[in-house]
N, C-alpha and C positions, 0 to 999 in steps of 0.2 A: 387522198380519200381515206387511206388507212388511218392517218393521224386524226381525221375528223371523227371516224368511227370509234377510235380509242378515247377521244375526248368525250364523245357522247356516252360511252360506257361509264366513264369516271363520273360524269354528271348524274347519270341515272343511279349509280351506286350511292352518291351523295343524297339524292332524293329519297332512296330507300332508307338510309340511315336517319334522315330528318323525320320521315314519316314514322319510323319505328320508335324513335324517342318521343314522338308526339303522344304516344300512349301513356308515357310517364307523366308528361305535362297534363294530360287529361285527367289522370288519377289525382294528381296534386290539386288540380282545379276544383275537385269535388270536396276538398276539405272545408270550404266555406260556401261554395255555390252549388246549386242543384244542377242536374244534367242539362235541363233546358235553358237555365240562365247562363251557364257556361257556354253552351253552343250559340246562344244569342250573341254574346260578346265576341266569341271566337270568329264566327262567320261574318259578323259585321266588320270586324277589324280586317279580316281577310279580303273582303270586298273593297274596303277603303284603301288597302295597300296596293291594289291593282289599278285603282283609278288613274294614277299618274301615267300609266302605260298607254292610256287612251290618247295622250298627246303625241306618242311616238308611233302608234299603230292606228292609222286612219281606217275608217269603215270602208268596206269594198263598195264599188259603184252600184251594185244591185242590192245594197243593204235595205232590209224591210223591217221597220220598227214593230209592226204588228206580229210578224213571224217570230222576231226575237223575243217579244213579250210572252207569247204563247209557249215558245220553246223553253224560256226561262222558268215559267210557272210549272211546266211539266217536270223539268230536270230538278228544279228546286224542291218540288214536293217529294220526289223520290229521294233526293239528297237528305231532306229533313227526316224521312223515315229511317234511312240508314244511319245517320248521325245520332238520332235519338236512341235507337236500339243499342248502338255502340257505346254511347256515353252512359246510358242507364245500366248497361251490363257491367261497366267498369266499377259500379258501386259494389258489386258482389264478387267480381273475379279480379285476377291479377292482370297487369299490363302485358305480361308474357303470354298468358292464355288468350287475351283479347287479340294480340297481334297475330298469333298463329291461326286462330279461328277466323279472323277477318280475312286472312290470306286465302281462305277457301274460295273467295269470289273468283279467283283465277280458274277454278274448276267449275264453279256454278255457271259461269258465263256460257261455255259451250253447251252445258246441260240444259239451261234455260233456253238456249238458242234452238233446241229441238222443237220447242213450241212454235217457233217462227219458220219451221221448215229448213233450218240450217243443218248441214251434215256434221257429224262428229266422227272421231276415229277411235281405234282400239286403245291408243295410249291415254286418251281422256278417261275411258272407263277403268283402265288399270290404275291410273293416277288417282281417280276419284275413290276407288276401293281402298287404296293405301291411305288416303287422307281420312276416310271414315274410320278405318281401324285406328289410325293415330289419334283421331279425335276421341274415340272411345277410351283409349289408354290415358289420354290427357285429362279428360273430364268426367267420364262416366264409368270408370272401372269399379266403382262402388255404387250400384244402382239405388241404394237406400240413401245416398247422399248426393243427389244430382244437384249440380251447381246452377242455380237459376241465372246467374250472370253469364255463364257459357251458353245457355239456351238463348238468351237475348242477343249475344254476339253472333250466333248462328243466323238468327233472324236478320241481324244487321248485314251479315255477309251476303245473304240472299238479296237484300235491298241494294247493296253495292254492285252485285252482278247485274241486277235490273238496270241500275244507273249506267253501267258501262254499255249495255246494249242500247239504251235510250240515247246516250250521247253519240254512239256510233251512227244512229239514224239522224240525229239533229245537227251534229257538227258540220257536215258538208253543206247544210242549207243556210247556216247563219255564221256570223263572225264569232270565232271561238273565244276571244278575249271578252267580248261583250256578253256572250252566253255565260261564261264563268262568273262574271261580276253579277249578272242578273240572278243566276241560280243561288249564289251566295247570299244575296239580299233577300230573296224569297225564303231561303232556309232560316236566315236570321229572324225575319218577320214572324214566321210560323213558330219558331222556338220561343220568341218573346211573348207571343199570344198565350202559349201553354204555360210559360213561366209565370206570367202575371196571374194566372188562375191557380196554379199548384204550388208555386214557390215564392209567394209574396214575402215571407219572412226572411228567406235567404237572399233574395235578389235586392240587395241594398248597395248604396254607393260605397259604404265601408268595406263590405265583403269584396266588391269588385276591385277596389283599389288595393286591397291586401292580397288579391289573387292576380296582380298585374303580370307577374313573371310567367306562370303557366298560360295565361291568356295571350300574352305577347308571343310566346313560342308557338302555341297551337294556331294562333291567328295569323301573325305576321310571317313567321318563318315556315311553318308547316303548310299553310294555305297559300300565302302570297309568294314567298321566295321559291318554295319547292315546286309550286305550280308553274312558275315562270321557267325554272330550270328544266322541268319536264318538257315544256313546249320547245325550248331550244334544243334539247338533246334528241327528241324524237324526230327532228328534221333529218337526222342522219342515222336513225336506228329503227328498224322495222318493229311493229307492235309486239310480235311474239318474242323477239329478242329482248325488247325492253321489259316485257312482262316477267321474263325469267330473272332479270337483274332486280327489278323492283319487288319481286316476291321475297327477297332477302330482308324486306321490311320486318317480316316476322322474327327473324333472328335478331335484328336490331332492337325490337321491342322486348324480347326476352333478356337480352344483354343489358338494356337500359333499366329494366325492372330489377335485375340482380344488382347492378352497380349503384343505382340511386335509391331504390325503394327496399333493398334487402330482400327481394322476393327470391324464392328458390323453387326447384322442381324435384319431385320424387323420381326414382329410377323409371317408373312407369311413365311419368310425365315427360322426361327427357326422350324416352323411346318414342312416345307418341308424337312429340314435336318433330323428331327426325323423320318419322314416317309421313307426317303431314307435309313437311318441306319437300321430301322426295316426291310425294304425289303431286304437289304444285309444279315442280320442275318437269316431271315426266309428262304431265298433261300438255306442256308447251313444246316439247321436243319435235313432234312431227312438223309443226309449222316452221320451226327454225331450220329443220332439215330441208324442207322444200325451198325455203329462202336461200339456203346455202347452195342448193343445186342450181338455182336460177343465176347465181353469181359466179358459177364455175366458168 
């Protein structure tokens, strides 16, 4: 059992690294494609990469096509909102900033859960306060120069939190693999609709072919492979424990931006990132502590 938990932790760490470096791929993809055009190709490729798994994972006996379709529409719509805010924000901010701000969804999840009558704990409020201070140091320490990209990333993080809460309600009712594929297709379709209206000049076959590398990474590796690894790993890792490891996605995003895109941080930015990461981790510790008590 211990070996399986260790293996799960290693896989989740790999997922965090893959998702962190995806921010770099997303920024590179914006060199030729618009945000919506890139998301169209990314999520379409992600959905296609998961289709072969349908041959290995059969639908459960109580599978309902109508319920799956409705669930996919709902999840895909929220996913489209989150992905759109995130990708549009990357036009104006760095991969590192985007990674850290997106990571705030770990804190937003229990806070938004209050609207649904879910209880929260003191560590969530402390962690949230640290994260807000960190966000201020990272993005808004000069109020006359507010970075609109960071504001868009905050909107995206709220959407990701809403998506997590929605998936938590939908996942037990439908097949998870088929739900993932459906929501990716819905997100790709909505992105394509907007791209055909706003990005007709950028959305060309030439630009798509010349952006094959970031599209392949963000679609095939980040969506397809990382999603599969997450499913395998979380069979042996409780959600709170998994969330702590996957929050390191923010660190990977900052490192990837520095390594590949030559992005850097000011002293205030580094301090802000540290406080945000501390807040993310602190907000998850009570659940992890309860989990460990149950296993004593």
